[in-house]
DRENBA-761426 format. One record per residue (C-alpha): residue in three letters; residue number from 1; x, y, z. Coordinates in nm, 3 decimals, decimal comma. Layout:
REM DRENBA-761426
   aa    i       xx       yy       zz
  ALA  NUM        X        Y        Z
...
//
This chain:
REM DRENBA-761426
   aa    i       xx       yy       zz
  MET    1    1,966    0,603   -0,054
  ALA    2    1,804    0,818    0,072
  TYR    3    1,987    1,078    0,373
  ARG    4    1,929    0,908    0,698
  ASP    5    1,758    1,209    0,857
  LYS    6    1,506    1,185    1,027
  VAL    7    1,327    1,069    1,418
  TYR    8    1,046    0,817    1,355
  VAL    9    0,788    0,840    1,617
  SER   10    0,585    0,507    1,697
  MET   11    0,299    0,563    1,929
  ASP   12   -0,042    0,382    2,049
  ALA   13   -0,185    0,703    1,777
  ASP   14   -0,517    0,662    1,921
  ASN   15   -0,409    0,704    2,302
  ASP   16   -0,111    0,916    2,294
  LEU   17   -0,123    1,124    2,006
  HIS   18   -0,162    1,474    2,177
  TYR   19    0,233    1,391    2,349
  TYR   20    0,352    1,379    2,016
  ARG   21    0,180    1,685    1,927
  LEU   22    0,360    1,740    2,251
  MET   23    0,657    1,695    2,090
  GLN   24    0,613    1,912    1,782
  ALA   25    0,510    2,203    1,995
  TRP   26    0,829    2,167    2,215
  LYS   27    0,978    2,199    1,825
  GLN   28    0,827    2,503    1,674
  ASN   29    0,882    2,651    2,055
  ASP   30    1,113    3,012    2,018
  LYS   31    1,260    2,883    2,433
  THR   32    1,326    2,484    2,348
  ASN   33    1,653    2,370    2,220
  PHE   34    1,416    2,029    2,152
  ASN   35    1,441    2,007    1,817
  PHE   36    1,377    1,680    1,586
  ARG   37    1,361    1,611    1,188
  ASP   38    1,028    1,447    1,226
  ALA   39    1,015    1,125    0,991
  HIS   40    0,638    1,162    0,964
  ASP   41    0,654    1,458    0,707
  ILE   42    0,727    1,269    0,443
  ASN   43    0,486    1,183    0,318
  ASN   44    0,123    1,132    0,363
  ILE   45   -0,084    0,826    0,320
  LEU   46   -0,359    0,866    0,158
  ASP   47   -0,456    0,518    0,109
  LYS   48   -0,544    0,349    0,413
  SER   49   -0,488   -0,064    0,328
  GLU   50   -0,245   -0,238    0,557
  ALA   51    0,008   -0,283    0,324
  SER   52   -0,066    0,069    0,127
  ILE   53    0,006    0,205    0,561
  LYS   54    0,335    0,023    0,558
  ALA   55    0,450    0,082    0,239
  GLY   56    0,425    0,447    0,347
  LEU   57    0,613    0,345    0,624
  GLN   58    0,890    0,145    0,531
  GLU   59    0,953    0,545    0,316
  ARG   60    0,970    0,685    0,630
  PHE   61    1,192    0,472    0,818
  ARG   62    1,453    0,477    0,483
  HIS   63    1,513    0,838    0,601
  THR   64    1,542    0,732    0,986
  LYS   65    1,806    0,782    1,186
  VAL   66    1,640    0,757    1,542
  PHE   67    1,402    0,569    1,627
  VAL   68    1,097    0,710    1,891
  LEU   69    0,869    0,475    2,114
  LEU   70    0,654    0,673    2,308
  VAL   71    0,591    0,395    2,527
  GLY   72    0,211    0,466    2,766
  ASP   73   -0,011    0,203    2,922
  HIS   74   -0,131    0,025    2,593
  THR   75    0,159    0,039    2,354
  ARG   76    0,215   -0,330    2,451
  TYR   77   -0,068   -0,426    2,353
  LEU   78   -0,084   -0,275    1,964
  TYR   79    0,106   -0,550    1,736
  LYS   80   -0,080   -0,426    1,339
  TYR   81    0,210   -0,127    1,340
  VAL   82    0,407   -0,025    1,660
  ARG   83    0,544   -0,402    1,695
  TRP   84    0,602   -0,381    1,318
  GLU   85    0,750   -0,026    1,370
  ILE   86    0,893   -0,186    1,623
  GLU   87    1,008   -0,483    1,391
  GLU   88    1,134   -0,242    1,138
  ALA   89    1,437   -0,037    1,373
  ILE   90    1,594   -0,347    1,557
  LYS   91    1,623   -0,513    1,120
  ARG   92    1,770   -0,164    1,041
  LYS   93    1,909   -0,135    1,369
  LEU   94    1,902    0,250    1,501
  PRO   95    1,936    0,413    1,736
  CYS   96    1,596    0,291    1,986
  ILE   97    1,524    0,590    2,227
  VAL   98    1,252    0,471    2,404
  VAL   99    1,017    0,697    2,641
  ASN  100    0,815    0,621    2,947
  LEU  101    0,503    0,872    2,983
  ASN  102    0,451    0,783    3,252
  GLY  103    0,766    0,939    3,358
  LYS  104    1,020    0,630    3,455
  ARG  105    1,364    0,691    3,393
  SER  106    1,460    0,348    3,330
  MET  107    1,227    0,060    3,141
  ASP  108    0,840    0,010    3,276
  SER  109    0,891   -0,339    3,261
  GLU  110    0,502   -0,402    3,249
  LEU  111    0,476   -0,090    2,964
  CYS  112    0,736   -0,173    2,736
  PRO  113    0,628   -0,454    2,441
  PRO  114    0,805   -0,712    2,537
  ILE  115    0,971   -0,672    2,179
  ILE  116    1,176   -0,428    2,254
  GLN  117    1,352   -0,510    2,636
  ASN  118    1,585   -0,665    2,543
  GLU  119    1,691   -0,520    2,218
  LEU  120    1,985   -0,183    2,232
  ALA  121    1,832    0,125    2,317
  ILE  122    1,838    0,431    2,618
  HIS  123    1,520    0,430    2,836
  VAL  124    1,434    0,772    2,940
  SER  125    1,083    1,023    3,076
  PHE  126    0,928    1,211    2,915
  ASN  127    1,035    1,551    2,908
  SER  128    1,170    1,799    2,641
  ARG  129    1,525    1,774    2,736
  ILE  130    1,596    1,461    2,872
  MET  131    1,454    1,353    2,488
  GLN  132    1,730    1,633    2,367
  TYR  133    2,010    1,475    2,519
  ALA  134    1,890    1,116    2,469
  LEU  135    1,869    1,303    2,063
  GLU  136    2,208    1,401    2,081
  ASN  137    2,378    1,124    2,169
  TRP  138    2,221    0,845    2,284
  PRO  139    2,302    0,729    1,900
  ASP  140    2,738    0,791    1,909
  SER  141    2,618    0,569    2,226
  ASP  142    2,403    0,281    2,003
  ALA  143    2,804    0,232    1,794
  GLN  144    2,970    0,214    2,033
  LYS  145    2,813   -0,003    2,166
  ARG  146    2,730   -0,228    1,824
  LYS  147    3,084   -0,199    1,813
  ASP  148    3,120   -0,395    2,130
  GLN  149    2,881   -0,647    2,029
  LYS  150    2,641   -0,473    2,342
  THR  151    2,278   -0,560    2,390
  GLY  152    2,017   -0,451    2,687
  PRO  153    1,865   -0,195    2,835
  TYR  154    2,000    0,133    2,924
  TYR  155    1,920    0,420    3,116
  TYR  156    2,072    0,752    3,194
  LYS  157    2,194    0,794    3,549
  ASP  158    2,036    1,075    3,858
  SER  159    2,342    1,283    3,741
  VAL  160    2,211    1,393    3,373
  TYR  161    1,892    1,451    3,449
  GLU  162    2,036    1,718    3,735
  LYS  163    2,259    1,767    3,503
  LEU  164    1,946    1,895    3,245
  GLY  165    1,832    2,060    3,596
  LEU  166    1,512    1,763    3,627
//
């Protein structure tokens, strides 16, 4: 089995790719603690057929320890790949971090894809500090909640954001 140490980021690539690029920039910036091992570094998918793309994405998932979903204005309407990626994350019981690009700190029921709304996931705003906090802390919380057979959307209290200077 592949070593699972990567973060898989799912997004509306047509409209929200710049947020993913910003995450990559945070990772490269020496003045921020933000860091993640990007699953998208694993393979370049050259054949653009749906079957080839999904096969390449499956390879990335085999190395994934955390699934991050960037939620923008159109994410809930994307079925071909984003919904499939969410289904894969749920099927693989990956810790899911849902990131609201609009700044909301809890589940945004109007923008969040319905398929993940009732699944075990932490919902956070788009900010390097809270996202790093979630990457470091949510996987253990997720494991405990699964052990306790808990599900549904979670979010961090305002005190966590305040502690992070947000």
